[in-house]
PyMOL CGO cylinders between C-alpha atoms (Angstrom):
from pymol import cmd
from pymol.cgo import CYLINDER

trace = [
    CYLINDER, 20.89, -56.73, 9.21, 17.69, -54.81, 8.26, 0.3, 1, 1, 1, 1, 1, 1,
    CYLINDER, 17.69, -54.81, 8.26, 18.63, -51.87, 6.17, 0.3, 1, 1, 1, 1, 1, 1,
    CYLINDER, 18.63, -51.87, 6.17, 15.79, -49.11, 6.15, 0.3, 1, 1, 1, 1, 1, 1,
    CYLINDER, 15.79, -49.11, 6.15, 15.36, -47.19, 2.95, 0.3, 1, 1, 1, 1, 1, 1,
    CYLINDER, 15.36, -47.19, 2.95, 14.08, -43.77, 3.08, 0.3, 1, 1, 1, 1, 1, 1,
    CYLINDER, 14.08, -43.77, 3.08, 11.50, -42.88, -0.01, 0.3, 1, 1, 1, 1, 1, 1,
    CYLINDER, 11.50, -42.88, -0.01, 13.37, -39.81, -1.80, 0.3, 1, 1, 1, 1, 1, 1,
    CYLINDER, 13.37, -39.81, -1.80, 9.93, -37.90, -1.42, 0.3, 1, 1, 1, 1, 1, 1,
    CYLINDER, 9.93, -37.90, -1.42, 10.32, -37.74, 2.50, 0.3, 1, 1, 1, 1, 1, 1,
    CYLINDER, 10.32, -37.74, 2.50, 14.00, -36.29, 1.91, 0.3, 1, 1, 1, 1, 1, 1,
    CYLINDER, 14.00, -36.29, 1.91, 12.15, -33.41, -0.30, 0.3, 1, 1, 1, 1, 1, 1,
    CYLINDER, 12.15, -33.41, -0.30, 9.33, -32.70, 1.90, 0.3, 1, 1, 1, 1, 1, 1,
    CYLINDER, 9.33, -32.70, 1.90, 11.79, -32.27, 5.05, 0.3, 1, 1, 1, 1, 1, 1,
    CYLINDER, 11.79, -32.27, 5.05, 14.02, -30.02, 2.88, 0.3, 1, 1, 1, 1, 1, 1,
    CYLINDER, 14.02, -30.02, 2.88, 11.27, -28.10, 1.67, 0.3, 1, 1, 1, 1, 1, 1,
    CYLINDER, 11.27, -28.10, 1.67, 9.60, -27.79, 5.47, 0.3, 1, 1, 1, 1, 1, 1,
    CYLINDER, 9.60, -27.79, 5.47, 12.71, -26.73, 6.65, 0.3, 1, 1, 1, 1, 1, 1,
    CYLINDER, 12.71, -26.73, 6.65, 13.34, -23.91, 3.95, 0.3, 1, 1, 1, 1, 1, 1,
    CYLINDER, 13.34, -23.91, 3.95, 10.29, -22.93, 4.83, 0.3, 1, 1, 1, 1, 1, 1,
    CYLINDER, 10.29, -22.93, 4.83, 10.48, -22.49, 8.67, 0.3, 1, 1, 1, 1, 1, 1,
    CYLINDER, 10.48, -22.49, 8.67, 14.04, -21.15, 8.99, 0.3, 1, 1, 1, 1, 1, 1,
    CYLINDER, 14.04, -21.15, 8.99, 13.22, -17.66, 6.99, 0.3, 1, 1, 1, 1, 1, 1,
    CYLINDER, 13.22, -17.66, 6.99, 10.22, -17.33, 9.86, 0.3, 1, 1, 1, 1, 1, 1,
    CYLINDER, 10.22, -17.33, 9.86, 12.40, -18.20, 12.90, 0.3, 1, 1, 1, 1, 1, 1,
    CYLINDER, 12.40, -18.20, 12.90, 15.42, -16.00, 11.67, 0.3, 1, 1, 1, 1, 1, 1,
    CYLINDER, 15.42, -16.00, 11.67, 13.10, -12.84, 10.98, 0.3, 1, 1, 1, 1, 1, 1,
    CYLINDER, 13.10, -12.84, 10.98, 10.73, -12.92, 14.00, 0.3, 1, 1, 1, 1, 1, 1,
    CYLINDER, 10.73, -12.92, 14.00, 7.75, -13.92, 11.41, 0.3, 1, 1, 1, 1, 1, 1,
    CYLINDER, 7.75, -13.92, 11.41, 8.31, -11.48, 8.67, 0.3, 1, 1, 1, 1, 1, 1,
    CYLINDER, 8.31, -11.48, 8.67, 9.92, -12.75, 5.32, 0.3, 1, 1, 1, 1, 1, 1,
    CYLINDER, 9.92, -12.75, 5.32, 9.36, -9.40, 3.57, 0.3, 1, 1, 1, 1, 1, 1,
    CYLINDER, 9.36, -9.40, 3.57, 12.55, -7.42, 3.39, 0.3, 1, 1, 1, 1, 1, 1,
    CYLINDER, 12.55, -7.42, 3.39, 10.81, -4.25, 3.23, 0.3, 1, 1, 1, 1, 1, 1,
    CYLINDER, 10.81, -4.25, 3.23, 9.60, -2.74, 6.79, 0.3, 1, 1, 1, 1, 1, 1,
    CYLINDER, 9.60, -2.74, 6.79, 6.87, -0.50, 7.30, 0.3, 1, 1, 1, 1, 1, 1,
    CYLINDER, 6.87, -0.50, 7.30, 7.67, 3.33, 7.31, 0.3, 1, 1, 1, 1, 1, 1,
    CYLINDER, 7.67, 3.33, 7.31, 4.77, 5.44, 8.20, 0.3, 1, 1, 1, 1, 1, 1,
    CYLINDER, 4.77, 5.44, 8.20, 2.18, 7.19, 6.53, 0.3, 1, 1, 1, 1, 1, 1,
    CYLINDER, 2.18, 7.19, 6.53, 1.35, 10.86, 5.38, 0.3, 1, 1, 1, 1, 1, 1,
    CYLINDER, 1.35, 10.86, 5.38, -0.65, 11.70, 7.95, 0.3, 1, 1, 1, 1, 1, 1,
    CYLINDER, -0.65, 11.70, 7.95, 0.50, 12.28, 11.69, 0.3, 1, 1, 1, 1, 1, 1,
    CYLINDER, 0.50, 12.28, 11.69, -1.38, 10.66, 14.70, 0.3, 1, 1, 1, 1, 1, 1,
    CYLINDER, -1.38, 10.66, 14.70, -3.39, 13.32, 16.40, 0.3, 1, 1, 1, 1, 1, 1,
    CYLINDER, -3.39, 13.32, 16.40, -1.40, 12.85, 19.48, 0.3, 1, 1, 1, 1, 1, 1,
    CYLINDER, -1.40, 12.85, 19.48, 2.06, 13.10, 18.16, 0.3, 1, 1, 1, 1, 1, 1,
    CYLINDER, 2.06, 13.10, 18.16, 4.19, 14.46, 20.67, 0.3, 1, 1, 1, 1, 1, 1,
    CYLINDER, 4.19, 14.46, 20.67, 6.38, 13.49, 23.68, 0.3, 1, 1, 1, 1, 1, 1,
    CYLINDER, 6.38, 13.49, 23.68, 4.94, 11.84, 26.60, 0.3, 1, 1, 1, 1, 1, 1,
    CYLINDER, 4.94, 11.84, 26.60, 6.11, 10.26, 30.17, 0.3, 1, 1, 1, 1, 1, 1,
    CYLINDER, 6.11, 10.26, 30.17, 3.52, 7.19, 30.78, 0.3, 1, 1, 1, 1, 1, 1,
    CYLINDER, 3.52, 7.19, 30.78, 2.35, 6.81, 34.39, 0.3, 1, 1, 1, 1, 1, 1,
    CYLINDER, 2.35, 6.81, 34.39, 5.00, 4.08, 34.76, 0.3, 1, 1, 1, 1, 1, 1,
    CYLINDER, 5.00, 4.08, 34.76, 7.67, 6.50, 34.36, 0.3, 1, 1, 1, 1, 1, 1,
    CYLINDER, 7.67, 6.50, 34.36, 8.31, 5.45, 30.39, 0.3, 1, 1, 1, 1, 1, 1,
    CYLINDER, 8.31, 5.45, 30.39, 9.35, 7.99, 27.70, 0.3, 1, 1, 1, 1, 1, 1,
    CYLINDER, 9.35, 7.99, 27.70, 7.17, 7.77, 24.51, 0.3, 1, 1, 1, 1, 1, 1,
    CYLINDER, 7.17, 7.77, 24.51, 8.25, 9.97, 21.20, 0.3, 1, 1, 1, 1, 1, 1,
    CYLINDER, 8.25, 9.97, 21.20, 5.43, 9.84, 19.05, 0.3, 1, 1, 1, 1, 1, 1,
    CYLINDER, 5.43, 9.84, 19.05, 6.15, 11.16, 15.45, 0.3, 1, 1, 1, 1, 1, 1,
    CYLINDER, 6.15, 11.16, 15.45, 4.31, 11.00, 11.92, 0.3, 1, 1, 1, 1, 1, 1,
    CYLINDER, 4.31, 11.00, 11.92, 6.18, 7.54, 10.94, 0.3, 1, 1, 1, 1, 1, 1,
    CYLINDER, 6.18, 7.54, 10.94, 7.27, 6.10, 14.33, 0.3, 1, 1, 1, 1, 1, 1,
    CYLINDER, 7.27, 6.10, 14.33, 6.16, 5.47, 18.18, 0.3, 1, 1, 1, 1, 1, 1,
    CYLINDER, 6.16, 5.47, 18.18, 9.55, 4.82, 20.18, 0.3, 1, 1, 1, 1, 1, 1,
    CYLINDER, 9.55, 4.82, 20.18, 9.71, 4.05, 24.19, 0.3, 1, 1, 1, 1, 1, 1,
    CYLINDER, 9.71, 4.05, 24.19, 12.63, 4.40, 26.42, 0.3, 1, 1, 1, 1, 1, 1,
    CYLINDER, 12.63, 4.40, 26.42, 14.88, 6.76, 27.55, 0.3, 1, 1, 1, 1, 1, 1,
    CYLINDER, 14.88, 6.76, 27.55, 18.22, 5.64, 25.30, 0.3, 1, 1, 1, 1, 1, 1,
    CYLINDER, 18.22, 5.64, 25.30, 18.10, 5.57, 21.72, 0.3, 1, 1, 1, 1, 1, 1,
    CYLINDER, 18.10, 5.57, 21.72, 20.19, 2.80, 21.41, 0.3, 1, 1, 1, 1, 1, 1,
    CYLINDER, 20.19, 2.80, 21.41, 18.22, 0.67, 23.66, 0.3, 1, 1, 1, 1, 1, 1,
    CYLINDER, 18.22, 0.67, 23.66, 14.63, 2.15, 22.80, 0.3, 1, 1, 1, 1, 1, 1,
    CYLINDER, 14.63, 2.15, 22.80, 11.83, 0.11, 21.62, 0.3, 1, 1, 1, 1, 1, 1,
    CYLINDER, 11.83, 0.11, 21.62, 10.98, 1.44, 18.02, 0.3, 1, 1, 1, 1, 1, 1,
    CYLINDER, 10.98, 1.44, 18.02, 7.80, 0.79, 16.11, 0.3, 1, 1, 1, 1, 1, 1,
    CYLINDER, 7.80, 0.79, 16.11, 7.60, 1.93, 12.48, 0.3, 1, 1, 1, 1, 1, 1,
    CYLINDER, 7.60, 1.93, 12.48, 3.97, 2.76, 11.55, 0.3, 1, 1, 1, 1, 1, 1,
    CYLINDER, 3.97, 2.76, 11.55, 2.46, 0.40, 8.79, 0.3, 1, 1, 1, 1, 1, 1,
    CYLINDER, 2.46, 0.40, 8.79, -1.19, 2.26, 8.79, 0.3, 1, 1, 1, 1, 1, 1,
    CYLINDER, -1.19, 2.26, 8.79, -2.75, 4.62, 10.90, 0.3, 1, 1, 1, 1, 1, 1,
    CYLINDER, -2.75, 4.62, 10.90, -6.34, 5.45, 11.56, 0.3, 1, 1, 1, 1, 1, 1,
    CYLINDER, -6.34, 5.45, 11.56, -6.88, 8.83, 13.48, 0.3, 1, 1, 1, 1, 1, 1,
    CYLINDER, -6.88, 8.83, 13.48, -10.64, 8.55, 13.89, 0.3, 1, 1, 1, 1, 1, 1,
    CYLINDER, -10.64, 8.55, 13.89, -10.63, 4.97, 14.95, 0.3, 1, 1, 1, 1, 1, 1,
    CYLINDER, -10.63, 4.97, 14.95, -7.35, 5.75, 17.06, 0.3, 1, 1, 1, 1, 1, 1,
    CYLINDER, -7.35, 5.75, 17.06, -5.56, 2.82, 16.06, 0.3, 1, 1, 1, 1, 1, 1,
    CYLINDER, -5.56, 2.82, 16.06, -1.95, 2.53, 14.65, 0.3, 1, 1, 1, 1, 1, 1,
    CYLINDER, -1.95, 2.53, 14.65, -0.47, -0.89, 13.20, 0.3, 1, 1, 1, 1, 1, 1,
    CYLINDER, -0.47, -0.89, 13.20, 2.87, -0.70, 13.49, 0.3, 1, 1, 1, 1, 1, 1,
    CYLINDER, 2.87, -0.70, 13.49, 6.19, -3.04, 12.68, 0.3, 1, 1, 1, 1, 1, 1,
    CYLINDER, 6.19, -3.04, 12.68, 8.17, -3.56, 15.49, 0.3, 1, 1, 1, 1, 1, 1,
    CYLINDER, 8.17, -3.56, 15.49, 11.83, -2.52, 15.28, 0.3, 1, 1, 1, 1, 1, 1,
    CYLINDER, 11.83, -2.52, 15.28, 14.27, -5.11, 14.41, 0.3, 1, 1, 1, 1, 1, 1,
    CYLINDER, 14.27, -5.11, 14.41, 16.51, -4.16, 17.53, 0.3, 1, 1, 1, 1, 1, 1,
    CYLINDER, 16.51, -4.16, 17.53, 13.62, -4.55, 19.74, 0.3, 1, 1, 1, 1, 1, 1,
    CYLINDER, 13.62, -4.55, 19.74, 14.65, -6.44, 22.90, 0.3, 1, 1, 1, 1, 1, 1,
    CYLINDER, 14.65, -6.44, 22.90, 11.18, -8.21, 22.48, 0.3, 1, 1, 1, 1, 1, 1,
    CYLINDER, 11.18, -8.21, 22.48, 9.40, -9.75, 19.31, 0.3, 1, 1, 1, 1, 1, 1,
    CYLINDER, 9.40, -9.75, 19.31, 11.67, -7.98, 17.35, 0.3, 1, 1, 1, 1, 1, 1,
    CYLINDER, 11.67, -7.98, 17.35, 10.18, -7.69, 13.48, 0.3, 1, 1, 1, 1, 1, 1,
    CYLINDER, 10.18, -7.69, 13.48, 6.69, -8.51, 14.39, 0.3, 1, 1, 1, 1, 1, 1,
    CYLINDER, 6.69, -8.51, 14.39, 3.77, -6.18, 14.23, 0.3, 1, 1, 1, 1, 1, 1,
    CYLINDER, 3.77, -6.18, 14.23, 1.56, -4.39, 17.12, 0.3, 1, 1, 1, 1, 1, 1,
    CYLINDER, 1.56, -4.39, 17.12, -1.71, -2.73, 17.28, 0.3, 1, 1, 1, 1, 1, 1,
    CYLINDER, -1.71, -2.73, 17.28, -1.47, 0.54, 19.50, 0.3, 1, 1, 1, 1, 1, 1,
    CYLINDER, -1.47, 0.54, 19.50, -4.97, 1.97, 20.33, 0.3, 1, 1, 1, 1, 1, 1,
    CYLINDER, -4.97, 1.97, 20.33, -5.33, 5.20, 21.97, 0.3, 1, 1, 1, 1, 1, 1,
    CYLINDER, -5.33, 5.20, 21.97, -8.03, 7.03, 23.81, 0.3, 1, 1, 1, 1, 1, 1,
    CYLINDER, -8.03, 7.03, 23.81, -9.14, 10.36, 25.64, 0.3, 1, 1, 1, 1, 1, 1,
    CYLINDER, -9.14, 10.36, 25.64, -10.61, 9.47, 29.04, 0.3, 1, 1, 1, 1, 1, 1,
    CYLINDER, -10.61, 9.47, 29.04, -12.16, 11.85, 31.53, 0.3, 1, 1, 1, 1, 1, 1,
    CYLINDER, -12.16, 11.85, 31.53, -9.40, 14.42, 30.15, 0.3, 1, 1, 1, 1, 1, 1,
    CYLINDER, -9.40, 14.42, 30.15, -6.65, 12.33, 30.30, 0.3, 1, 1, 1, 1, 1, 1,
    CYLINDER, -6.65, 12.33, 30.30, -4.54, 10.34, 27.08, 0.3, 1, 1, 1, 1, 1, 1,
    CYLINDER, -4.54, 10.34, 27.08, -4.35, 6.63, 27.44, 0.3, 1, 1, 1, 1, 1, 1,
    CYLINDER, -4.35, 6.63, 27.44, -2.73, 3.98, 25.41, 0.3, 1, 1, 1, 1, 1, 1,
    CYLINDER, -2.73, 3.98, 25.41, -2.65, 0.22, 25.07, 0.3, 1, 1, 1, 1, 1, 1,
    CYLINDER, -2.65, 0.22, 25.07, -0.40, -1.92, 23.11, 0.3, 1, 1, 1, 1, 1, 1,
    CYLINDER, -0.40, -1.92, 23.11, -3.19, -4.36, 22.36, 0.3, 1, 1, 1, 1, 1, 1,
    CYLINDER, -3.19, -4.36, 22.36, -1.26, -6.57, 20.13, 0.3, 1, 1, 1, 1, 1, 1,
    CYLINDER, -1.26, -6.57, 20.13, 2.89, -6.73, 20.66, 0.3, 1, 1, 1, 1, 1, 1,
    CYLINDER, 2.89, -6.73, 20.66, 3.69, -10.06, 18.53, 0.3, 1, 1, 1, 1, 1, 1,
    CYLINDER, 3.69, -10.06, 18.53, 1.65, -10.59, 15.07, 0.3, 1, 1, 1, 1, 1, 1,
    CYLINDER, 1.65, -10.59, 15.07, 3.08, -12.52, 12.66, 0.3, 1, 1, 1, 1, 1, 1,
    CYLINDER, 3.08, -12.52, 12.66, 1.85, -10.07, 9.86, 0.3, 1, 1, 1, 1, 1, 1,
    CYLINDER, 1.85, -10.07, 9.86, 0.66, -6.76, 9.41, 0.3, 1, 1, 1, 1, 1, 1,
    CYLINDER, 0.66, -6.76, 9.41, -2.63, -8.32, 8.48, 0.3, 1, 1, 1, 1, 1, 1,
    CYLINDER, -2.63, -8.32, 8.48, -2.89, -10.08, 11.93, 0.3, 1, 1, 1, 1, 1, 1,
    CYLINDER, -2.89, -10.08, 11.93, -2.39, -7.15, 13.80, 0.3, 1, 1, 1, 1, 1, 1,
    CYLINDER, -2.39, -7.15, 13.80, -4.82, -5.23, 11.71, 0.3, 1, 1, 1, 1, 1, 1,
    CYLINDER, -4.82, -5.23, 11.71, -7.56, -7.86, 12.05, 0.3, 1, 1, 1, 1, 1, 1,
    CYLINDER, -7.56, -7.86, 12.05, -7.66, -8.27, 16.01, 0.3, 1, 1, 1, 1, 1, 1,
    CYLINDER, -7.66, -8.27, 16.01, -10.20, -6.37, 17.70, 0.3, 1, 1, 1, 1, 1, 1,
    CYLINDER, -10.20, -6.37, 17.70, -9.26, -3.05, 19.63, 0.3, 1, 1, 1, 1, 1, 1,
    CYLINDER, -9.26, -3.05, 19.63, -8.77, -2.90, 23.15, 0.3, 1, 1, 1, 1, 1, 1,
    CYLINDER, -8.77, -2.90, 23.15, -11.88, -1.97, 25.33, 0.3, 1, 1, 1, 1, 1, 1,
    CYLINDER, -11.88, -1.97, 25.33, -11.89, 1.91, 25.91, 0.3, 1, 1, 1, 1, 1, 1,
    CYLINDER, -11.89, 1.91, 25.91, -14.58, 2.09, 28.02, 0.3, 1, 1, 1, 1, 1, 1,
    CYLINDER, -14.58, 2.09, 28.02, -12.67, 2.59, 31.41, 0.3, 1, 1, 1, 1, 1, 1,
    CYLINDER, -12.67, 2.59, 31.41, -8.93, 2.67, 30.63, 0.3, 1, 1, 1, 1, 1, 1,
    CYLINDER, -8.93, 2.67, 30.63, -7.62, 2.79, 34.16, 0.3, 1, 1, 1, 1, 1, 1,
    CYLINDER, -7.62, 2.79, 34.16, -9.45, -0.11, 34.91, 0.3, 1, 1, 1, 1, 1, 1,
    CYLINDER, -9.45, -0.11, 34.91, -8.72, -2.55, 32.61, 0.3, 1, 1, 1, 1, 1, 1,
    CYLINDER, -8.72, -2.55, 32.61, -9.69, -3.53, 28.74, 0.3, 1, 1, 1, 1, 1, 1,
    CYLINDER, -9.69, -3.53, 28.74, -6.18, -3.98, 27.54, 0.3, 1, 1, 1, 1, 1, 1,
    CYLINDER, -6.18, -3.98, 27.54, -4.74, -7.12, 25.98, 0.3, 1, 1, 1, 1, 1, 1,
    CYLINDER, -4.74, -7.12, 25.98, -5.75, -10.83, 26.58, 0.3, 1, 1, 1, 1, 1, 1,
    CYLINDER, -5.75, -10.83, 26.58, -5.60, -10.46, 30.23, 0.3, 1, 1, 1, 1, 1, 1,
    CYLINDER, -5.60, -10.46, 30.23, -7.67, -7.34, 30.49, 0.3, 1, 1, 1, 1, 1, 1,
    CYLINDER, -7.67, -7.34, 30.49, -4.71, -4.92, 31.88, 0.3, 1, 1, 1, 1, 1, 1,
    CYLINDER, -4.71, -4.92, 31.88, -5.21, -1.31, 32.41, 0.3, 1, 1, 1, 1, 1, 1,
    CYLINDER, -5.21, -1.31, 32.41, -4.20, 1.04, 29.63, 0.3, 1, 1, 1, 1, 1, 1,
    CYLINDER, -4.20, 1.04, 29.63, -1.18, 3.36, 30.23, 0.3, 1, 1, 1, 1, 1, 1,
    CYLINDER, -1.18, 3.36, 30.23, -1.84, 7.12, 30.81, 0.3, 1, 1, 1, 1, 1, 1,
    CYLINDER, -1.84, 7.12, 30.81, 0.59, 9.34, 28.40, 0.3, 1, 1, 1, 1, 1, 1,
    CYLINDER, 0.59, 9.34, 28.40, 1.31, 12.78, 30.05, 0.3, 1, 1, 1, 1, 1, 1,
    CYLINDER, 1.31, 12.78, 30.05, 2.55, 15.34, 28.11, 0.3, 1, 1, 1, 1, 1, 1,
    CYLINDER, 2.55, 15.34, 28.11, 6.57, 15.83, 28.80, 0.3, 1, 1, 1, 1, 1, 1,
]
cmd.load_cgo(trace, "trace")
């Protein structure tokens, strides 16, 4: 019978590796216990809207929410806001059905008298990853420019 001896360093490496990976998976990639909580300035598009797919949007000074039911709305808490560049970096709510605690980049533009938005990034591991991603192409929102698959942007209609 051959007995295989495992060096103690291998065990330590495995333990260290798992202790690093577990927090990332448990919190959707965000290991910081603090949440983004909005800024001092409200976005210039703050208000209540319905998008061209029937989704309800409530855009406030510190949060963008999407949905019709407060218990299941998708919540995005602002980390940073740049009105001149028309971009919001937000942390996805911990109870969001998709990508909880990850980070998003929202872009908006006024095009031919209508307001359009694109959630260009929806699953970044860090705020910095979401912020460093290039913004959506605003040249013709109804035709495309949103996301890796060049989807059309969504129109926001005042509610």
